C-alpha positions in Angstrom: -8.2 15.2 18.2 -4.5 14.5 18.0 -3.2 11.6 15.9 0.2 10.0 15.6 1.0 8.0 12.4 3.2 4.9 12.2 3.9 3.9 8.6 5.4 0.8 7.1 8.1 2.1 4.7 8.3 -0.9 2.4 6.6 0.4 -0.7 4.7 3.5 -1.9 1.2 2.5 -0.9 1.3 3.0 2.8 2.9 6.4 2.4 0.3 7.6 -0.1 -2.4 6.4 2.3 -0.8 8.4 5.1 -0.7 11.5 2.9 -4.4 11.1 2.0 -5.5 10.6 5.6 -3.3 13.5 7.0 -5.1 15.8 4.5 -8.5 14.6 5.5 -7.8 15.0 9.2 -6.4 18.5 8.7 -9.4 19.5 6.6 -11.7 18.4 9.4 -9.8 20.3 12.2 -7.7 17.5 13.6 -3.9 17.3 14.1 -1.3 14.8 13.1 1.5 15.5 15.5 4.2 13.3 14.0 4.8 10.5 11.5 7.1 7.6 12.3 8.2 5.5 9.3 10.1 2.3 9.1 13.3 2.2 7.0 15.7 -0.5 6.0 19.1 -0.7 4.2 17.4 -1.7 0.9 14.7 0.9 0.9 15.0 4.7 0.9 12.2 6.9 2.2 11.1 8.9 -0.9 11.6 12.6 -0.6 8.0 13.2 -1.9 6.7 11.8 1.3 8.8 13.8 3.7 8.2 17.0 1.7 4.4 16.6 1.4 3.2 15.1 4.6 3.4 18.5 6.3 4.4 17.2 9.8 7.6 16.1 11.5 8.8 12.8 10.2 11.1 10.4 12.1 12.3 7.0 11.1 13.2 3.7 12.8 14.8 0.5 11.7 12.2 -1.9 10.4 12.1 -5.4 8.9 12.0 -5.8 5.2 11.6 -8.7 2.8 14.9 -9.6 1.2 14.7 -9.7 -2.6 16.0 -12.5 -4.8 19.4 -11.9 -6.4 17.5 -10.8 -9.5 15.6 -8.3 -7.4 12.1 -9.5 -8.6 10.5 -11.4 -5.8 10.8 -11.5 -2.0 12.5 -14.4 -0.2 10.5 -15.4 2.8 12.8 -17.6 4.9 16.0 -15.5 4.4 13.8 -12.5 5.4 12.7 -14.2 8.6 16.3 -15.2 9.4 17.5 -11.7 8.9 14.8 -10.3 11.1 15.8 -12.7 13.9 19.5 -11.8 13.5 18.5 -8.1 13.9 16.1 -8.7 16.8 18.1 -6.4 19.1 17.9 -3.5 16.6 14.1 -4.0 16.2 13.6 -4.2 19.9 15.2 -0.7 20.1 12.7 0.4 17.4 9.8 -0.9 19.5 11.1 1.1 22.5 11.5 4.1 20.3 7.9 3.9 19.0 6.7 3.6 22.6 8.7 6.6 23.6 7.3 8.8 20.8 3.7 7.8 21.7 4.4 8.6 25.4 5.9 12.0 24.4 3.0 13.1 22.3 0.1 11.5 24.3 -2.1 11.2 21.1 -5.8 10.6 21.2 -5.3 7.9 18.5 -2.3 6.1 17.0 -2.9 5.1 13.3 -0.9 2.2 12.2 -0.4 1.8 8.5 0.5 -1.9 8.5 3.7 -1.6 10.5 4.8 -4.8 12.2 6.8 -3.2 15.0 4.0 -0.8 15.9 1.7 -3.9 16.3 4.4 -5.6 18.4 4.7 -2.5 20.5 1.0 -2.8 21.4 1.4 -6.5 21.9 4.2 -6.1 24.4 3.1 -3.0 26.3 -0.3 -1.9 27.5 -0.6 1.6 26.1 -3.6 3.8 27.0 -3.7 5.3 23.5 -6.1 3.4 21.2 -4.5 2.1 18.0 -6.4 1.9 14.7 -4.9 -0.2 12.0 -5.3 0.5 8.3 -4.6 -1.8 5.4 -6.1 -3.7 2.5 -4.5 -6.9 3.9 -7.3 -7.0 6.6 -9.7 -7.8 3.8 -8.1 -11.3 3.5 -9.9 -12.0 6.8 -13.3 -11.5 5.1 -15.3 -14.6 4.1 -16.4 -12.9 0.9 -12.9 -12.1 -0.3 -12.2 -14.1 -3.5 -8.8 -15.8 -3.2 -7.1 -16.8 -6.5 -7.5 -20.5 -7.3 -5.1 -22.6 -5.3 -3.7 -19.6 -3.3 -5.7 -19.5 -0.1 -3.3 -21.6 1.8 -0.3 -19.6 0.5 -2.0 -16.5 2.0 -1.7 -17.9 5.5 1.7 -16.1 6.1 0.2 -12.8 5.0 -2.7 -13.3 7.4 -0.4 -14.1 10.2 1.7 -11.0 9.6 -1.5 -9.0 9.4 -2.5 -10.3 12.8 0.9 -9.3 14.2 0.5 -5.7 12.9 -2.8 -5.3 14.8 -2.1 -6.8 18.2 -4.5 -5.2 20.8 -5.8 -2.8 18.2 -9.1 -1.0 18.9 -10.2 -1.2 15.3 -9.0 -2.5 11.9 -10.0 -0.7 8.8 -9.9 -3.0 5.7 -9.3 -1.0 2.5 -11.5 -2.4 -0.3 -12.3 -1.6 -3.9 -15.9 -2.3 -3.3 -18.3 -2.3 -0.2 -18.6 -5.4 1.9 -20.4 -6.0 5.2 -18.4 -5.3 8.3 -17.1 -8.0 10.6 -17.8 -6.9 14.2 -16.6 -10.2 15.6 -13.1 -9.5 14.1 -13.3 -5.8 14.8 -13.0 -5.1 11.0 -14.7 -2.3 9.2 -14.6 -2.3 5.4 -13.7 1.1 4.0 -12.9 2.7 0.6 -9.3 3.1 -0.6 -7.4 6.1 0.7 -6.4 7.9 -2.5 -4.5 11.2 -2.6 -6.2 14.5 -3.4 -3.7 15.1 -6.2 -5.3 12.1 -8.1 -8.7 13.8 -8.1 -7.2 16.9 -9.9 -6.1 14.8 -12.9 -8.0 15.0 -16.2 -7.8 11.6 -17.9 -6.8 11.6 -21.6 -5.4 8.9 -23.8 -2.0 9.5 -25.3 0.0 6.9 -27.3 2.1 5.3 -24.5 2.0 2.6 -21.9 2.9 3.5 -18.3 4.5 1.1 -16.0 5.4 0.9 -12.3 7.6 -1.7 -10.6 9.0 -1.5 -7.1 11.7 -4.1 -7.7 14.1 -2.9 -10.4 15.0 -6.5 -11.3 12.0 -6.5 -13.6 13.7 -4.0 -15.8 15.7 -6.8 -17.6 12.4 -8.6 -18.4 10.9 -5.3 -19.8 14.0 -4.6 -21.9 13.8 -8.1 -23.4 10.1 -7.7 -24.1 10.7 -4.3 -25.8 13.3 -5.7 -28.2 10.4 -7.7 -29.7 8.0 -4.8 -29.7 10.1 -1.7 -30.3 7.3 0.4 -31.8 5.3 0.4 -28.5 6.2 3.5 -26.4 6.7 2.5 -22.8 7.4 4.7 -19.8 8.3 2.9 -16.6 8.8 4.1 -13.0 11.2 2.2 -10.8 12.9 2.3 -7.4 16.6 2.2 -8.4 18.8 4.2 -6.1 21.7 4.9 -8.4 19.6 5.6 -11.5 19.3 9.1 -13.0 15.9 10.8 -12.8 15.2 9.9 -16.4 17.0 7.1 -18.2 16.3 6.4 -21.9 17.2 2.7 -22.1 16.5 2.5 -25.9 14.2 4.3 -28.4 10.6 4.3 -27.0 11.6 2.8 -23.7 12.3 5.2 -20.8 12.7 4.6 -17.0 11.9 7.3 -14.4 12.9 7.5 -10.8 9.8 7.5 -8.5 8.1 10.9 -8.4 4.6 11.0 -7.1 3.1 13.9 -9.0 4.9 13.1 -12.2 3.6 9.5 -11.9 0.0 10.7 -11.5 0.2 13.1 -14.4 1.6 10.3 -16.7 -1.0 7.9 -15.4 -3.7 10.3 -16.4 -2.3 10.5 -19.9 -1.4 6.9 -20.7 -3.6 4.5 -22.7 -2.8 1.6 -20.3 -0.9 0.8 -17.1 1.4 -2.1 -16.3 2.3 -2.9 -12.6 3.2 -5.6 -10.2 -0.2 -5.4 -8.5 0.2 -3.0 -5.6 -3.2 -2.0 -4.2 -2.9 1.8 -4.4 -1.5 2.1 -7.9 -4.2 -0.3 -9.2 -6.9 1.8 -7.5 -5.5 5.0 -8.9 -5.6 3.5 -12.4 -9.2 2.3 -11.8 -10.2 5.7 -10.7 -8.8 7.3 -13.9 -10.4 4.6 -16.0 -7.1 3.1 -17.2 -6.9 -0.6 -18.2 -4.3 -2.4 -16.1 -1.9 -5.3 -16.7 -1.0 -6.8 -13.3 2.1 -9.0 -12.8 2.1 -10.0 -9.2 5.5 -10.4 -7.5 4.3 -12.2 -4.4 1.2 -13.8 -2.9 -0.3 -10.6 -1.5 -0.1 -8.9 -4.9 -1.6 -12.1 -6.4 -4.6 -11.7 -4.2 -4.9 -8.0 -5.0 -4.6 -8.6 -8.7 -7.3 -11.4 -8.8 -9.7 -9.3 -6.8 -9.2 -6.3 -9.1 -9.5 -8.4 -12.2 -12.9 -9.7 -11.1 -13.9 -6.0 -10.6 -13.0 -5.2 -14.2 -9.6 -3.5 -13.6 -7.8 -5.4 -16.3 -5.8 -8.6 -16.9 -3.2 -10.7 -15.0 0.0 -12.1 -16.5 3.1 -14.0 -15.2 5.3 -11.6 -17.2 5.4 -8.0 -18.4 3.9 -9.0 -21.7 2.7 -5.5 -22.5 1.4 -6.5 -25.9 -1.4 -8.4 -24.1 -2.4 -5.1 -22.4 -2.4 -3.3 -25.8 -4.7 -6.0 -27.2 -7.0 -5.7 -24.1 -7.3 -1.9 -24.1 -10.2 -1.6 -26.7 -12.3 -4.0 -24.6 -11.8 -2.3 -21.3 -14.8 -0.7 -19.5 -14.3 1.7 -16.5 -16.4 1.5 -13.4 -18.4 4.6 -12.2 -19.5 2.7 -9.1 -15.8 2.5 -8.0 -15.4 6.2 -8.3 -18.6 6.8 -6.2 -17.2 4.4 -3.5 -13.9 6.3 -3.4 -15.7 9.6 -2.9 -17.3 8.3 0.3 -13.9 7.8 1.9 -13.6 11.1 3.8 -17.0 10.8 5.6 -16.4 7.1 6.4 -12.9 7.6 7.7 -13.8 10.6 9.8 -16.6 8.6 11.4 -14.4 5.6 12.1 -11.4 7.6 13.4 -13.1 10.2 15.5 -16.0 8.3 17.0 -14.3 5.6 19.0 -16.3 4.5 22.1 -15.2 5.9 25.4 -13.8 2.5 26.4 -11.5 2.5 23.4 -10.3 5.9 24.1 -9.2 4.8 27.6 -7.5 1.7 26.2 -9.9 -0.7 27.9 -11.3 -2.6 24.9 -9.1 -4.2 22.2 -9.2 -7.0 19.7 -7.5 -10.2 20.4 -5.3 -12.2 18.1 -7.0 -12.9 14.8 -7.4 -16.6 14.7 -8.7 -17.2 11.2 -5.3 -17.1 9.6 -4.7 -20.7 10.6 
């Protein structure tokens, strides 16, 4: 079978999912003909993705959440306004996505949570089935444990999730534990898509804390924290365009430009991991048995962090108070059931992606708008 990927380019998670799935499909005799990835003025497509995905990569202009001036949290309403002002540009991206699908005639289009791909299928009736992948679809599940007081705040995430999957044939909800499927919403619960390079790592415990933050505005908070705890060795990865590959901010505090293999190697060696709560990085830490400090930057990450905390991943904080993680480390217990669930991913994904009913292959059956976000 021939697949075409469309990847949301805001953040590392969707790209690592695409890398993992491309490897699975290739190992099972299938082809990924092209990857389309959204880009924006405030985000660069990491070189690790274009170098390792192994197929042609083309980009298109895509909406992105505008950060606060401190570059810590997204601003919702300015982001919506900016999207409306650039509507003509994004319409061009929609037409481009449609043209690439028509050019390749894939058996299946796999959408890694890209809004414009969802809108393409909402506007045009394409005969190529679209399967959507994302942990955000789990928010539709009645068993998902929302953080106290946050369920209503998650409505916008659920609306966006619906828009990314308009007229999809199937929605695959990435989850850190098994849950029953939701046929009425066309949702199948599946394991996380983690990269093969992760499974090659041998966990050890060296004397440093590893951190990852997508928004470089958190660096000031980390520097201030480290002034009070200078004896703790902390190594942080950040997405800062003009920074050198390695920047020693002060003794025992170093910042690294995003590098996927270097990150995994250092994750395997750390004694604890601090992050803003992205789904993939938390899953990678859980797989390696590393205790996690989660500092959510927005509502989606708050939901991820609460769910992961209940599963024993680690602790949640409003700030990068790494000393709390250091205190927690001796009490952490890793989960063997999570690793077993992850190892089922390949067989489950191959079944879901390659065994669509004939009606879906001909573009005749699709899901409707998900109504439960309201």
